[in-house]
C-alpha positions, 0 to 999 in steps of 0.5 A: 500500500503506498504511503501518504495516500491523502497527499497523493489524492490531493496534491495541493495539501500542505503537511503541517506538523504542530510542535515544530511549527508552534516553536517557529510561530514563537520565533516569529511572535518574539520578532514582532513583539521586539519591533513593538518595543523598539518603536517605544524607545525615544532617543535620549530616554530610558533604554528599558524598551531596548533591553526588552527588545533584546531579550525578545530577539534572544528568545526568538533565537532559542525558539529557532534553535529548537524547532528544527531539532525537534522536527528532526528528532520526531521525523516531522520535517517538511517543506512548509516548516522550512519556508515558515522558518525562513519567514520567521527568521527574516522578521526576528533576525533581519528586520528587528536587529536592523531596526534596533541598531538604527534606532540607537545609533544609525539614526544620526546619519540621514542617509548612510544609516539607512544604507547600513541597516538595509544592507544587513537586511537585504544580505540576510534575505539573500542568505535565507533564500540561498539556504532554502535553495541548497536545502532542496538539493542537499549534497554530501556533508551539507548538514555539517556546515553552513555556507555563509554566517547564519542569520540567527547567529548574526542577530544574536551577535548584533544584540549581544554586542548592543547589550555589551555597549549599553552595559559599558556605558552604564544604566540609561547613560548615553552610549560612548564611543564603543557604539560605533562598533555596531555599524561596523559589525553590521557591515561585516555580518552583511558581507559574511552572510552572503560569503562562501565562508563555511561555519560548522553547525555543531549538530553532530557534536560528540558529548564527551566529558570535556564537551560537557565540562565546557558547557558547564563552564560557559553556563557559569560564566554567563551567570557571573557576567552575562553581557561579556560572556554572551558577546564573547561566545558569538564573536568566537563563533564568527572568528572561528569560521574565518580561521577554520580553513587553517585549523587542523582537520583532526582538531576540527573533527574533535570539536565539531562532530561525532562519527555519525552523519549530519542532518540537513541544517535548519538555519 
């Protein structure tokens, strides 16, 4: 008896799996709520709306981290889920971070500020479209690497650096000279997202005692100094992709994967 007889009978039927897509919906909702809080921020006023928006974007990152993994574990992957995930990512990790940086720094430049924000946004869209095309025709080893810097990590890096800059400036004080790191970072991320630089997915990470100890250490550092540790983690990931071609293959295998084959990535 052929499988999926309902789908065969109705070629227009779209298969939607509840739990993975519910997490993706959570990602999208967090992106929307982040935008509403960014709108509430007034230049020279309290940074509390920005802090809330950053927390919402980080929450979207967590939702995005789990939706694809749960879909694979439950064998509930679908073309609909992939497309829905990309649409949610465009809002939460493209529009929201670009608008956030524009509201706190780039607004000072009438034209170039818009260009920098739009450059990040457009390159993020290209990154997501390219991923969907490559995912539809996966090649051997495709599940172990991202081609170009993944947009969720780009957004997490932008908001974690924003959080660090605000922490360095002090509570509700004007941002110092360190704020100029943000426009430069967005330009760099825009270039890396559409580049051919390969980043590991870490989805085949072998949970050795050393790896587990590393996770515990990072958790402790986050508890002790959240702003510095969070920014440091994503900066380290960005730099690792740039130096990775010169890292020995043995070291790369030890920290990136186990002996099993990778799945198709979700970002």
